[in-house]
N, CA and C atoms of all chains as a GROMACS GRO file, in nm:
protein
  630
    1MET      N    1   5.570   0.221   0.773
    1MET     CA    2   5.578   0.088   0.713
    1MET      C    3   5.538  -0.018   0.816
    2ILE      N    4   5.478  -0.125   0.769
    2ILE     CA    5   5.445  -0.234   0.860
    2ILE      C    6   5.570  -0.320   0.879
    3ALA      N    7   5.603  -0.344   1.006
    3ALA     CA    8   5.727  -0.419   1.035
    3ALA      C    9   5.714  -0.564   0.991
    4ASN      N   10   5.815  -0.609   0.919
    4ASN     CA   11   5.816  -0.745   0.866
    4ASN      C   12   5.897  -0.833   0.961
    5THR      N   13   5.832  -0.875   1.070
    5THR     CA   14   5.901  -0.947   1.177
    5THR      C   15   5.916  -1.096   1.147
    6ILE      N   16   5.988  -1.165   1.235
    6ILE     CA   17   6.007  -1.310   1.224
    6ILE      C   18   5.881  -1.384   1.267
    7SER      N   19   5.881  -1.516   1.259
    7SER     CA   20   5.767  -1.594   1.309
    7SER      C   21   5.762  -1.588   1.461
    8PRO      N   22   5.642  -1.583   1.520
    8PRO     CA   23   5.630  -1.584   1.666
    8PRO      C   24   5.688  -1.715   1.722
    9PRO      N   25   5.728  -1.715   1.850
    9PRO     CA   26   5.717  -1.602   1.943
    9PRO      C   27   5.830  -1.500   1.929
   10TYR      N   28   5.794  -1.375   1.955
   10TYR     CA   29   5.893  -1.267   1.970
   10TYR      C   30   5.829  -1.164   2.062
   11TYR      N   31   5.897  -1.055   2.088
   11TYR     CA   32   5.846  -0.962   2.188
   11TYR      C   33   5.813  -0.824   2.130
   12ALA      N   34   5.715  -0.759   2.192
   12ALA     CA   35   5.676  -0.624   2.150
   12ALA      C   36   5.682  -0.530   2.269
   13VAL      N   37   5.734  -0.411   2.247
   13VAL     CA   38   5.724  -0.304   2.346
   13VAL      C   39   5.623  -0.204   2.291
   14ILE      N   40   5.510  -0.195   2.359
   14ILE     CA   41   5.404  -0.103   2.316
   14ILE      C   42   5.417   0.024   2.400
   15PHE      N   43   5.456   0.133   2.336
   15PHE     CA   44   5.478   0.258   2.408
   15PHE      C   45   5.373   0.359   2.363
   16THR      N   46   5.287   0.398   2.456
   16THR     CA   47   5.181   0.494   2.425
   16THR      C   48   5.207   0.622   2.503
   17SER      N   49   5.194   0.737   2.436
   17SER     CA   50   5.226   0.862   2.506
   17SER      C   51   5.136   0.976   2.461
   18ILE      N   52   5.121   1.072   2.551
   18ILE     CA   53   5.056   1.199   2.518
   18ILE      C   54   5.158   1.308   2.545
   19LEU      N   55   5.179   1.394   2.446
   19LEU     CA   56   5.280   1.499   2.458
   19LEU      C   57   5.223   1.623   2.526
   20ASN      N   58   5.308   1.696   2.597
   20ASN     CA   59   5.272   1.831   2.639
   20ASN      C   60   5.253   1.918   2.516
   21SER      N   61   5.178   2.027   2.530
   21SER     CA   62   5.158   2.113   2.412
   21SER      C   63   5.291   2.173   2.366
   22GLU      N   64   5.380   2.201   2.462
   22GLU     CA   65   5.517   2.241   2.426
   22GLU      C   66   5.605   2.118   2.421
   23HIS      N   67   5.663   2.087   2.305
   23HIS     CA   68   5.751   1.970   2.299
   23HIS      C   69   5.862   1.989   2.195
   24GLU      N   70   5.919   2.110   2.202
   24GLU     CA   71   6.027   2.143   2.110
   24GLU      C   72   6.143   2.044   2.124
   25GLY      N   73   6.192   1.996   2.013
   25GLY     CA   74   6.305   1.904   2.015
   25GLY      C   75   6.264   1.758   2.019
   26TYR      N   76   6.136   1.734   2.050
   26TYR     CA   77   6.091   1.596   2.064
   26TYR      C   78   6.105   1.515   1.936
   27GLN      N   79   6.054   1.570   1.827
   27GLN     CA   80   6.046   1.494   1.702
   27GLN      C   81   6.185   1.451   1.652
   28ASN      N   82   6.279   1.543   1.658
   28ASN     CA   83   6.416   1.510   1.616
   28ASN      C   84   6.475   1.396   1.698
   29LEU      N   85   6.457   1.405   1.828
   29LEU     CA   86   6.515   1.301   1.913
   29LEU      C   87   6.442   1.168   1.894
   30ALA      N   88   6.312   1.174   1.869
   30ALA     CA   89   6.235   1.051   1.846
   30ALA      C   90   6.288   0.978   1.722
   31VAL      N   91   6.313   1.054   1.616
   31VAL     CA   92   6.366   0.996   1.492
   31VAL      C   93   6.506   0.937   1.518
   32GLU      N   94   6.586   1.013   1.593
   32GLU     CA   95   6.721   0.968   1.626
   32GLU      C   96   6.717   0.836   1.706
   33MET      N   97   6.623   0.827   1.798
   33MET     CA   98   6.612   0.706   1.880
   33MET      C   99   6.566   0.586   1.796
   34GLU      N  100   6.475   0.612   1.701
   34GLU     CA  101   6.432   0.503   1.612
   34GLU      C  102   6.552   0.450   1.533
   35GLU      N  103   6.634   0.542   1.484
   35GLU     CA  104   6.752   0.500   1.407
   35GLU      C  105   6.849   0.421   1.494
   36LEU      N  106   6.865   0.467   1.619
   36LEU     CA  107   6.955   0.399   1.711
   36LEU      C  108   6.902   0.260   1.746
   37ALA      N  109   6.771   0.250   1.768
   37ALA     CA  110   6.709   0.120   1.801
   37ALA      C  111   6.735   0.019   1.691
   38LYS      N  112   6.726   0.065   1.567
   38LYS     CA  113   6.743  -0.025   1.451
   38LYS      C  114   6.879  -0.093   1.449
   39GLY      N  115   6.978  -0.033   1.514
   39GLY     CA  116   7.111  -0.091   1.515
   39GLY      C  117   7.138  -0.182   1.634
   40GLN      N  118   7.039  -0.199   1.724
   40GLN     CA  119   7.062  -0.277   1.845
   40GLN      C  120   7.048  -0.427   1.820
   41PRO      N  121   7.123  -0.508   1.894
   41PRO     CA  122   7.109  -0.654   1.883
   41PRO      C  123   6.966  -0.696   1.917
   42GLY      N  124   6.910  -0.784   1.836
   42GLY     CA  125   6.778  -0.837   1.866
   42GLY      C  126   6.662  -0.753   1.816
   43PHE      N  127   6.693  -0.639   1.755
   43PHE     CA  128   6.585  -0.553   1.703
   43PHE      C  129   6.523  -0.616   1.578
   44LEU      N  130   6.389  -0.619   1.574
   44LEU     CA  131   6.320  -0.682   1.459
   44LEU      C  132   6.242  -0.582   1.373
   45GLY      N  133   6.198  -0.472   1.433
   45GLY     CA  134   6.119  -0.377   1.355
   45GLY      C  135   6.050  -0.277   1.445
   46ILE      N  136   5.994  -0.172   1.385
   46ILE     CA  137   5.923  -0.070   1.464
   46ILE      C  138   5.811  -0.010   1.381
   47GLU      N  139   5.701   0.022   1.448
   47GLU     CA  140   5.588   0.090   1.384
   47GLU      C  141   5.548   0.207   1.473
   48SER      N  142   5.529   0.324   1.414
   48SER     CA  143   5.493   0.441   1.494
   48SER      C  144   5.385   0.523   1.426
   49ALA      N  145   5.295   0.578   1.505
   49ALA     CA  146   5.191   0.668   1.454
   49ALA      C  147   5.152   0.762   1.566
   50ARG      N  148   5.106   0.881   1.530
   50ARG     CA  149   5.060   0.975   1.632
   50ARG      C  150   4.934   1.046   1.589
   51SER      N  151   4.830   1.039   1.672
   51SER     CA  152   4.710   1.121   1.654
   51SER      C  153   4.692   1.192   1.789
   52GLU      N  154   4.580   1.170   1.857
   52GLU     CA  155   4.567   1.226   1.993
   52GLU      C  156   4.674   1.164   2.082
   53VAL      N  157   4.690   1.032   2.071
   53VAL     CA  158   4.801   0.964   2.139
   53VAL      C  159   4.906   0.924   2.036
   54GLY      N  160   5.026   0.904   2.082
   54GLY     CA  161   5.132   0.846   1.999
   54GLY      C  162   5.148   0.701   2.039
   55ILE      N  163   5.158   0.614   1.939
   55ILE     CA  164   5.181   0.473   1.968
   55ILE      C  165   5.306   0.432   1.892
   56SER      N  166   5.400   0.372   1.962
   56SER     CA  167   5.519   0.321   1.897
   56SER      C  168   5.538   0.178   1.945
   57VAL      N  169   5.535   0.085   1.850
   57VAL     CA  170   5.554  -0.055   1.886
   57VAL      C  171   5.684  -0.103   1.827
   58SER      N  172   5.778  -0.141   1.912
   58SER     CA  173   5.904  -0.198   1.862
   58SER      C  174   5.905  -0.348   1.892
   59TYR      N  175   5.969  -0.422   1.804
   59TYR     CA  176   5.968  -0.568   1.814
   59TYR      C  177   6.110  -0.618   1.834
   60TRP      N  178   6.124  -0.719   1.919
   60TRP     CA  179   6.256  -0.768   1.962
   60TRP      C  180   6.254  -0.920   1.972
   61ASP      N  181   6.373  -0.980   1.959
   61ASP     CA  182   6.376  -1.127   1.961
   61ASP      C  183   6.382  -1.188   2.100
   62SER      N  184   6.403  -1.104   2.203
   62SER     CA  185   6.412  -1.157   2.340
   62SER      C  186   6.389  -1.047   2.443
   63LEU      N  187   6.357  -1.087   2.565
   63LEU     CA  188   6.342  -0.989   2.673
   63LEU      C  189   6.477  -0.925   2.705
   64GLU      N  190   6.584  -1.001   2.686
   64GLU     CA  191   6.717  -0.948   2.713
   64GLU      C  192   6.749  -0.832   2.617
   65ALA      N  193   6.712  -0.847   2.491
   65ALA     CA  194   6.734  -0.739   2.394
   65ALA      C  195   6.658  -0.613   2.436
   66ILE      N  196   6.537  -0.631   2.487
   66ILE     CA  197   6.457  -0.516   2.532
   66ILE      C  198   6.524  -0.447   2.650
   67LYS      N  199   6.574  -0.528   2.743
   67LYS     CA  200   6.641  -0.475   2.862
   67LYS      C  201   6.767  -0.397   2.822
   68ASN      N  202   6.844  -0.453   2.730
   68ASN     CA  203   6.965  -0.384   2.684
   68ASN      C  204   6.932  -0.250   2.618
   69TRP      N  205   6.826  -0.249   2.539
   69TRP     CA  206   6.785  -0.125   2.474
   69TRP      C  207   6.736  -0.023   2.576
   70LYS      N  208   6.660  -0.068   2.674
   70LYS     CA  209   6.611   0.021   2.780
   70LYS      C  210   6.728   0.088   2.853
   71ASN      N  211   6.837   0.013   2.869
   71ASN     CA  212   6.952   0.064   2.945
   71ASN      C  213   7.064   0.123   2.861
   72ASN      N  214   7.039   0.134   2.730
   72ASN     CA  215   7.136   0.201   2.642
   72ASN      C  216   7.156   0.346   2.688
   73THR      N  217   7.280   0.389   2.697
   73THR     CA  218   7.310   0.522   2.754
   73THR      C  219   7.237   0.637   2.684
   74LEU      N  220   7.246   0.641   2.553
   74LEU     CA  221   7.180   0.751   2.480
   74LEU      C  222   7.028   0.742   2.496
   75HIS      N  223   6.977   0.620   2.500
   75HIS     CA  224   6.833   0.599   2.517
   75HIS      C  225   6.789   0.642   2.657
   76LEU      N  226   6.872   0.615   2.757
   76LEU     CA  227   6.840   0.658   2.894
   76LEU      C  228   6.828   0.810   2.902
   77GLU      N  229   6.920   0.878   2.835
   77GLU     CA  230   6.915   1.026   2.832
   77GLU      C  231   6.787   1.074   2.765
   78ALA      N  232   6.750   1.006   2.657
   78ALA     CA  233   6.628   1.044   2.585
   78ALA      C  234   6.504   1.018   2.670
   79GLN      N  235   6.503   0.905   2.741
   79GLN     CA  236   6.390   0.873   2.829
   79GLN      C  237   6.374   0.982   2.936
   80GLU      N  238   6.487   1.026   2.990
   80GLU     CA  239   6.484   1.128   3.094
   80GLU      C  240   6.425   1.260   3.040
   81LYS      N  241   6.470   1.298   2.919
   81LYS     CA  242   6.415   1.419   2.856
   81LYS      C  243   6.266   1.405   2.834
   82GLY      N  244   6.226   1.287   2.788
   82GLY     CA  245   6.084   1.261   2.764
   82GLY      C  246   6.002   1.282   2.890
   83LYS      N  247   6.051   1.224   3.000
   83LYS     CA  248   5.976   1.231   3.126
   83LYS      C  249   5.969   1.373   3.179
   84THR      N  250   6.081   1.445   3.171
   84THR     CA  251   6.086   1.576   3.237
   84THR      C  252   6.030   1.688   3.147
   85LEU      N  253   6.044   1.673   3.014
   85LEU     CA  254   6.009   1.784   2.925
   85LEU      C  255   5.885   1.761   2.837
   86TRP      N  256   5.871   1.642   2.784
   86TRP     CA  257   5.779   1.625   2.670
   86TRP      C  258   5.650   1.549   2.696
   87TYR      N  259   5.658   1.448   2.784
   87TYR     CA  260   5.540   1.362   2.798
   87TYR      C  261   5.446   1.412   2.907
   88LYS      N  262   5.322   1.433   2.870
   88LYS     CA  263   5.218   1.461   2.968
   88LYS      C  264   5.190   1.331   3.044
   89SER      N  265   5.184   1.222   2.971
   89SER     CA  266   5.169   1.089   3.032
   89SER      C  267   5.215   0.984   2.932
   90TYR      N  268   5.248   0.868   2.983
   90TYR     CA  269   5.290   0.759   2.895
   90TYR      C  270   5.267   0.626   2.963
   91LYS      N  271   5.267   0.523   2.883
   91LYS     CA  272   5.257   0.387   2.936
   91LYS      C  273   5.340   0.294   2.848
   92VAL      N  274   5.412   0.204   2.913
   92VAL     CA  275   5.494   0.106   2.842
   92VAL      C  276   5.442  -0.033   2.874
   93ARG      N  277   5.422  -0.112   2.772
   93ARG     CA  278   5.378  -0.251   2.795
   93ARG      C  279   5.475  -0.346   2.724
   94ILE      N  280   5.520  -0.447   2.797
   94ILE     CA  281   5.608  -0.549   2.739
   94ILE      C  282   5.521  -0.672   2.713
   95ALA      N  283   5.518  -0.717   2.590
   95ALA     CA  284   5.426  -0.826   2.554
   95ALA      C  285   5.495  -0.929   2.467
   96LYS      N  286   5.452  -1.053   2.483
   96LYS     CA  287   5.505  -1.162   2.402
   96LYS      C  288   5.408  -1.190   2.287
   97VAL      N  289   5.454  -1.172   2.165
   97VAL     CA  290   5.368  -1.197   2.049
   97VAL      C  291   5.359  -1.347   2.028
   98GLU      N  292   5.239  -1.399   2.037
   98GLU     CA  293   5.220  -1.544   2.030
   98GLU      C  294   5.173  -1.589   1.892
   99LYS      N  295   5.113  -1.496   1.818
   99LYS     CA  296   5.054  -1.533   1.689
   99LYS      C  297   5.049  -1.407   1.604
  100ASP      N  298   5.070  -1.420   1.474
  100ASP     CA  299   5.044  -1.305   1.389
  100ASP      C  300   4.994  -1.354   1.252
  101TYR      N  301   4.924  -1.268   1.184
  101TYR     CA  302   4.881  -1.298   1.047
  101TYR      C  303   4.862  -1.168   0.973
  102SER      N  304   4.870  -1.176   0.840
  102SER     CA  305   4.870  -1.052   0.764
  102SER      C  306   4.815  -1.074   0.625
  103SER      N  307   4.785  -0.963   0.559
  103SER     CA  308   4.758  -0.967   0.418
  103SER      C  309   4.894  -0.986   0.350
  104SER      N  310   4.897  -1.016   0.224
  104SER     CA  311   5.024  -1.032   0.152
  104SER      C  312   5.101  -0.903   0.160
  105LEU      N  313   5.215  -0.907   0.226
  105LEU     CA  314   5.296  -0.784   0.244
  105LEU      C  315   5.415  -0.786   0.152
  106MET      N  316   4.338   0.865   2.406
  106MET     CA  317   4.357   0.843   2.549
  106MET      C  318   4.440   0.717   2.572
  107ILE      N  319   4.521   0.718   2.673
  107ILE     CA  320   4.598   0.598   2.708
  107ILE      C  321   4.505   0.504   2.785
  108ALA      N  322   4.501   0.379   2.739
  108ALA     CA  323   4.408   0.283   2.800
  108ALA      C  324   4.454   0.249   2.942
  109ASN      N  325   4.361   0.256   3.035
  109ASN     CA  326   4.389   0.228   3.174
  109ASN      C  327   4.352   0.083   3.204
  110THR      N  328   4.441  -0.007   3.167
  110THR     CA  329   4.413  -0.150   3.175
  110THR      C  330   4.436  -0.207   3.315
  111ILE      N  331   4.401  -0.335   3.333
  111ILE     CA  332   4.423  -0.405   3.460
  111ILE      C  333   4.571  -0.442   3.476
  112SER      N  334   4.606  -0.503   3.588
  112SER     CA  335   4.744  -0.551   3.606
  112SER      C  336   4.770  -0.670   3.513
  113PRO      N  337   4.892  -0.681   3.460
  113PRO     CA  338   4.926  -0.797   3.376
  113PRO      C  339   4.916  -0.926   3.459
  114PRO      N  340   4.897  -1.041   3.392
  114PRO     CA  341   4.890  -1.057   3.247
  114PRO      C  342   4.751  -1.027   3.190
  115TYR      N  343   4.753  -0.972   3.068
  115TYR     CA  344   4.631  -0.957   2.988
  115TYR      C  345   4.678  -0.961   2.843
  116TYR      N  346   4.588  -0.945   2.749
  116TYR     CA  347   4.624  -0.964   2.608
  116TYR      C  348   4.607  -0.837   2.525
  117ALA      N  349   4.690  -0.827   2.423
  117ALA     CA  350   4.682  -0.713   2.330
  117ALA      C  351   4.668  -0.764   2.188
  118VAL      N  352   4.583  -0.699   2.112
  118VAL     CA  353   4.577  -0.722   1.968
  118VAL      C  354   4.635  -0.597   1.902
  119ILE      N  355   4.751  -0.615   1.840
  119ILE     CA  356   4.818  -0.503   1.772
  119ILE      C  357   4.783  -0.510   1.625
  120PHE      N  358   4.706  -0.414   1.579
  120PHE     CA  359   4.660  -0.415   1.440
  120PHE      C  360   4.725  -0.296   1.368
  121THR      N  361   4.809  -0.328   1.270
  121THR     CA  362   4.878  -0.223   1.193
  121THR      C  363   4.828  -0.227   1.049
  122SER      N  364   4.798  -0.112   0.992
  122SER     CA  365   4.744  -0.114   0.856
  122SER      C  366   4.789   0.007   0.775
  123ILE      N  367   4.792  -0.014   0.645
  123ILE     CA  368   4.812   0.097   0.551
  123ILE      C  369   4.687   0.102   0.462
  124LEU      N  370   4.629   0.220   0.452
  124LEU     CA  371   4.505   0.235   0.374
  124LEU      C  372   4.534   0.260   0.227
  125ASN      N  373   4.445   0.215   0.141
  125ASN     CA  374   4.445   0.260   0.002
  125ASN      C  375   4.421   0.411  -0.001
  126SER      N  376   4.464   0.476  -0.110
  126SER     CA  377   4.440   0.621  -0.117
  126SER      C  378   4.289   0.650  -0.118
  127GLU      N  379   4.212   0.562  -0.181
  127GLU     CA  380   4.065   0.574  -0.173
  127GLU      C  381   4.014   0.488  -0.057
  128HIS      N  382   3.952   0.553   0.043
  128HIS     CA  383   3.902   0.471   0.155
  128HIS      C  384   3.776   0.534   0.214
  129GLU      N  385   3.689   0.575   0.122
  129GLU     CA  386   3.563   0.636   0.164
  129GLU      C  387   3.483   0.540   0.254
  130GLY      N  388   3.434   0.592   0.362
  130GLY     CA  389   3.353   0.511   0.453
  130GLY      C  390   3.434   0.444   0.563
  131TYR      N  391   3.566   0.445   0.544
  131TYR     CA  392   3.651   0.374   0.641
  131TYR      C  393   3.639   0.433   0.781
  132GLN      N  394   3.658   0.564   0.792
  132GLN     CA  395   3.667   0.628   0.923
  132GLN      C  396   3.540   0.607   1.006
  133ASN      N  397   3.425   0.622   0.941
  133ASN     CA  398   3.298   0.602   1.012
  133ASN      C  399   3.287   0.461   1.069
  134LEU      N  400   3.322   0.363   0.986
  134LEU     CA  401   3.309   0.225   1.031
  134LEU      C  402   3.413   0.193   1.139
  135ALA      N  403   3.530   0.254   1.128
  135ALA     CA  404   3.634   0.231   1.229
  135ALA      C  405   3.584   0.280   1.366
  136VAL      N  406   3.524   0.398   1.367
  136VAL     CA  407   3.470   0.453   1.492
  136VAL      C  408   3.359   0.363   1.546
  137GLU      N  409   3.273   0.318   1.456
  137GLU     CA  410   3.162   0.229   1.492
  137GLU      C  411   3.216   0.099   1.556
  138MET      N  412   3.321   0.044   1.496
  138MET     CA  413   3.378  -0.081   1.547
  138MET      C  414   3.443  -0.061   1.684
  139GLU      N  415   3.508   0.056   1.704
  139GLU     CA  416   3.565   0.085   1.836
  139GLU      C  417   3.454   0.088   1.942
  140GLU      N  418   3.344   0.151   1.907
  140GLU     CA  419   3.232   0.159   2.002
  140GLU      C  420   3.176   0.021   2.032
  141LEU      N  421   3.166  -0.061   1.927
  141LEU     CA  422   3.114  -0.196   1.943
  141LEU      C  423   3.209  -0.281   2.029
  142ALA      N  424   3.339  -0.267   2.005
  142ALA     CA  425   3.440  -0.343   2.082
  142ALA      C  426   3.427  -0.312   2.230
  143LYS      N  427   3.405  -0.185   2.262
  143LYS     CA  428   3.397  -0.142   2.402
  143LYS      C  429   3.286  -0.214   2.480
  144GLY      N  430   3.186  -0.264   2.409
  144GLY     CA  431   3.075  -0.332   2.476
  144GLY      C  432   3.094  -0.482   2.486
  145GLN      N  433   3.206  -0.535   2.434
  145GLN     CA  434   3.225  -0.681   2.433
  145GLN      C  435   3.277  -0.732   2.566
  146PRO      N  436   3.241  -0.857   2.603
  146PRO     CA  437   3.295  -0.918   2.725
  146PRO      C  438   3.447  -0.927   2.718
  147GLY      N  439   3.513  -0.890   2.826
  147GLY     CA  440   3.658  -0.904   2.832
  147GLY      C  441   3.735  -0.787   2.775
  148PHE      N  442   3.665  -0.688   2.720
  148PHE     CA  443   3.733  -0.570   2.664
  148PHE      C  444   3.792  -0.485   2.776
  149LEU      N  445   3.919  -0.444   2.761
  149LEU     CA  446   3.985  -0.364   2.865
  149LEU      C  447   4.016  -0.221   2.822
  150GLY      N  448   4.037  -0.201   2.691
  150GLY     CA  449   4.073  -0.067   2.646
  150GLY      C  450   4.124  -0.069   2.504
  151ILE      N  451   4.138   0.050   2.445
  151ILE     CA  452   4.188   0.057   2.307
  151ILE      C  453   4.264   0.188   2.288
  152GLU      N  454   4.369   0.181   2.207
  152GLU     CA  455   4.448   0.300   2.171
  152GLU      C  456   4.466   0.298   2.020
  153SER      N  457   4.444   0.412   1.955
  153SER     CA  458   4.455   0.417   1.809
  153SER      C  459   4.524   0.545   1.765
  154ALA      N  460   4.606   0.533   1.661
  154ALA     CA  461   4.670   0.650   1.602
  154ALA      C  462   4.699   0.618   1.456
  155ARG      N  463   4.703   0.724   1.374
  155ARG     CA  464   4.735   0.699   1.233
  155ARG      C  465   4.827   0.808   1.180
  156SER      N  466   4.942   0.766   1.121
  156SER     CA  467   5.029   0.856   1.047
  156SER      C  468   5.046   0.788   0.911
  157GLU      N  469   5.170   0.753   0.875
  157GLU     CA  470   5.187   0.675   0.751
  157GLU      C  471   5.116   0.540   0.767
  158VAL      N  472   5.136   0.477   0.882
  158VAL     CA  473   5.061   0.356   0.916
  158VAL      C  474   4.957   0.390   1.022
  159GLY      N  475   4.855   0.308   1.031
  159GLY     CA  476   4.760   0.317   1.140
  159GLY      C  477   4.792   0.205   1.239
  160ILE      N  478   4.791   0.238   1.366
  160ILE     CA  479   4.813   0.136   1.469
  160ILE      C  480   4.695   0.142   1.564
  161SER      N  481   4.634   0.028   1.586
  161SER     CA  482   4.525   0.021   1.682
  161SER      C  483   4.555  -0.097   1.774
  162VAL      N  484   4.570  -0.067   1.903
  162VAL     CA  485   4.598  -0.174   1.999
  162VAL      C  486   4.478  -0.186   2.091
  163SER      N  487   4.414  -0.303   2.089
  163SER     CA  488   4.304  -0.326   2.182
  163SER      C  489   4.350  -0.427   2.286
  164TYR      N  490   4.296  -0.412   2.407
  164TYR     CA  491   4.339  -0.493   2.521
  164TYR      C  492   4.222  -0.576   2.572
  165TRP      N  493   4.251  -0.701   2.607
  165TRP     CA  494   4.147  -0.799   2.642
  165TRP      C  495   4.193  -0.883   2.760
  166ASP      N  496   4.096  -0.938   2.834
  166ASP     CA  497   4.134  -1.015   2.952
  166ASP      C  498   4.166  -1.161   2.924
  167SER      N  499   4.140  -1.207   2.802
  167SER     CA  500   4.167  -1.348   2.768
  167SER      C  501   4.173  -1.367   2.617
  168LEU      N  502   4.232  -1.479   2.576
  168LEU     CA  503   4.234  -1.512   2.433
  168LEU      C  504   4.093  -1.543   2.384
  169GLU      N  505   4.010  -1.598   2.474
  169GLU     CA  506   3.874  -1.630   2.435
  169GLU      C  507   3.797  -1.501   2.398
  170ALA      N  508   3.818  -1.396   2.477
  170ALA     CA  509   3.751  -1.269   2.449
  170ALA      C  510   3.793  -1.217   2.311
  171ILE      N  511   3.921  -1.233   2.277
  171ILE     CA  512   3.971  -1.189   2.146
  171ILE      C  513   3.906  -1.269   2.034
  172LYS      N  514   3.897  -1.399   2.056
  172LYS     CA  515   3.836  -1.488   1.956
  172LYS      C  516   3.688  -1.450   1.934
  173ASN      N  517   3.617  -1.427   2.043
  173ASN     CA  518   3.475  -1.388   2.031
  173ASN      C  519   3.459  -1.258   1.954
  174TRP      N  520   3.546  -1.162   1.982
  174TRP     CA  521   3.539  -1.034   1.912
  174TRP      C  522   3.572  -1.052   1.764
  175LYS      N  523   3.674  -1.135   1.735
  175LYS     CA  524   3.710  -1.160   1.595
  175LYS      C  525   3.592  -1.219   1.518
  176ASN      N  526   3.511  -1.301   1.587
  176ASN     CA  527   3.401  -1.369   1.519
  176ASN      C  528   3.266  -1.300   1.534
  177ASN      N  529   3.265  -1.183   1.595
  177ASN     CA  530   3.142  -1.104   1.606
  177ASN      C  531   3.090  -1.072   1.465
  178THR      N  532   2.962  -1.093   1.444
  178THR     CA  533   2.904  -1.081   1.309
  178THR      C  534   2.928  -0.945   1.243
  179LEU      N  535   2.900  -0.838   1.316
  179LEU     CA  536   2.921  -0.704   1.259
  179LEU      C  537   3.069  -0.678   1.234
  180HIS      N  538   3.151  -0.731   1.322
  180HIS     CA  539   3.295  -0.714   1.307
  180HIS      C  540   3.348  -0.793   1.186
  181LEU      N  541   3.292  -0.912   1.165
  181LEU     CA  542   3.331  -0.992   1.047
  181LEU      C  543   3.300  -0.916   0.918
  182GLU      N  544   3.183  -0.854   0.914
  182GLU     CA  545   3.145  -0.774   0.796
  182GLU      C  546   3.244  -0.659   0.775
  183ALA      N  547   3.282  -0.595   0.887
  183ALA     CA  548   3.376  -0.483   0.877
  183ALA      C  549   3.513  -0.531   0.830
  184GLN      N  550   3.558  -0.645   0.883
  184GLN     CA  551   3.688  -0.700   0.842
  184GLN      C  552   3.689  -0.727   0.692
  185GLU      N  553   3.578  -0.780   0.642
  185GLU     CA  554   3.567  -0.811   0.500
  185GLU      C  555   3.576  -0.683   0.415
  186LYS      N  556   3.505  -0.581   0.459
  186LYS     CA  557   3.513  -0.451   0.388
  186LYS      C  558   3.654  -0.397   0.389
  187GLY      N  559   3.719  -0.408   0.505
  187GLY     CA  560   3.857  -0.361   0.517
  187GLY      C  561   3.947  -0.430   0.416
  188LYS      N  562   3.935  -0.563   0.410
  188LYS     CA  563   4.022  -0.641   0.322
  188LYS      C  564   3.997  -0.610   0.174
  189THR      N  565   3.869  -0.598   0.138
  189THR     CA  566   3.838  -0.585  -0.005
  189THR      C  567   3.845  -0.440  -0.053
  190LEU      N  568   3.816  -0.344   0.037
  190LEU     CA  569   3.803  -0.204  -0.009
  190LEU      C  570   3.914  -0.110   0.041
  191TRP      N  571   3.953  -0.124   0.167
  191TRP     CA  572   4.027  -0.015   0.229
  191TRP      C  573   4.175  -0.038   0.256
  192TYR      N  574   4.210  -0.161   0.291
  192TYR     CA  575   4.349  -0.184   0.333
  192TYR      C  576   4.440  -0.220   0.217
  193LYS      N  577   4.546  -0.145   0.203
  193LYS     CA  578   4.651  -0.181   0.108
  193LYS      C  579   4.728  -0.300   0.167
  194SER      N  580   4.753  -0.295   0.297
  194SER     CA  581   4.814  -0.408   0.366
  194SER      C  582   4.785  -0.395   0.516
  195TYR      N  583   4.794  -0.504   0.585
  195TYR     CA  584   4.772  -0.500   0.730
  195TYR      C  585   4.841  -0.618   0.796
  196LYS      N  586   4.859  -0.605   0.925
  196LYS     CA  587   4.914  -0.715   1.004
  196LYS      C  588   4.849  -0.715   1.141
  197VAL      N  589   4.815  -0.834   1.189
  197VAL     CA  590   4.754  -0.849   1.320
  197VAL      C  591   4.847  -0.933   1.406
  198ARG      N  592   4.874  -0.885   1.527
  198ARG     CA  593   4.957  -0.961   1.620
  198ARG      C  594   4.882  -0.979   1.751
  199ILE      N  595   4.880  -1.103   1.800
  199ILE     CA  596   4.817  -1.133   1.928
  199ILE      C  597   4.930  -1.151   2.029
  200ALA      N  598   4.926  -1.071   2.135
  200ALA     CA  599   5.038  -1.072   2.229
  200ALA      C  600   4.989  -1.073   2.373
  201LYS      N  601   5.067  -1.138   2.457
  201LYS     CA  602   5.035  -1.144   2.600
  201LYS      C  603   5.117  -1.038   2.672
  202VAL      N  604   5.051  -0.942   2.734
  202VAL     CA  605   5.122  -0.836   2.806
  202VAL      C  606   5.169  -0.893   2.939
  203GLU      N  607   5.300  -0.893   2.959
  203GLU     CA  608   5.358  -0.956   3.078
  203GLU      C  609   5.394  -0.854   3.184
  204LYS      N  610   5.413  -0.730   3.142
  204LYS     CA  611   5.459  -0.627   3.235
  204LYS      C  612   5.415  -0.492   3.180
  205ASP      N  613   5.380  -0.400   3.267
  205ASP     CA  614   5.358  -0.263   3.220
  205ASP      C  615   5.398  -0.164   3.328
  206TYR      N  616   5.431  -0.045   3.285
  206TYR     CA  617   5.459   0.063   3.380
  206TYR      C  618   5.429   0.195   3.313
  207SER      N  619   5.403   0.296   3.394
  207SER     CA  620   5.358   0.422   3.338
  207SER      C  621   5.394   0.539   3.426
  208SER      N  622   5.382   0.658   3.369
  208SER     CA  623   5.387   0.778   3.449
  208SER      C  624   5.255   0.784   3.524
  209SER      N  625   5.241   0.871   3.621
  209SER     CA  626   5.115   0.886   3.692
  209SER      C  627   5.006   0.926   3.594
  210LEU      N  628   4.909   0.839   3.575
  210LEU     CA  629   4.802   0.866   3.476
  210LEU      C  630   4.675   0.909   3.548
   0.00000   0.00000   0.00000
């Protein structure tokens, strides 16, 4: 689904990753983390897709909300699993959304 | 591939879309537009994936570069086709990347 966010400015975390060929357990935990993110203060929405790369963009109302989510205990454990077991490579970008426009959603 | 961009700040265009069930011709033109984007001034990289939604994030060195690409003649024609033929819905977000970090890429 396309995230129905607030009016800019707000923040986006663009997370791009390539999985190892072996990544048992990844999908379940990814879904679990999306559900957990949705309950965090300042969370606005999330969009995810995976082809050769996986792209997950989560939207937040402040940098503080992003920091809190990054340091959430269960999320920290998941990040560690990702780094050691599942991700061949990844990149995280923190960006301020300055403008948006859409078709009628 | 994960885009190997410059050090922040730089800009991201986050384009999220849902296709109509009929979208003949879409994939070819999407590939063509990616190739065309790569040749534009200020282009830094692009990441694309599609599951339920398609997410394409392109990276640019300035807002002016984004504006020029938006108004590129061939790109304008493609945008029009997208709106009238292929996209059930879409959203475009222009964001300033303030920070990034990655695993060893």
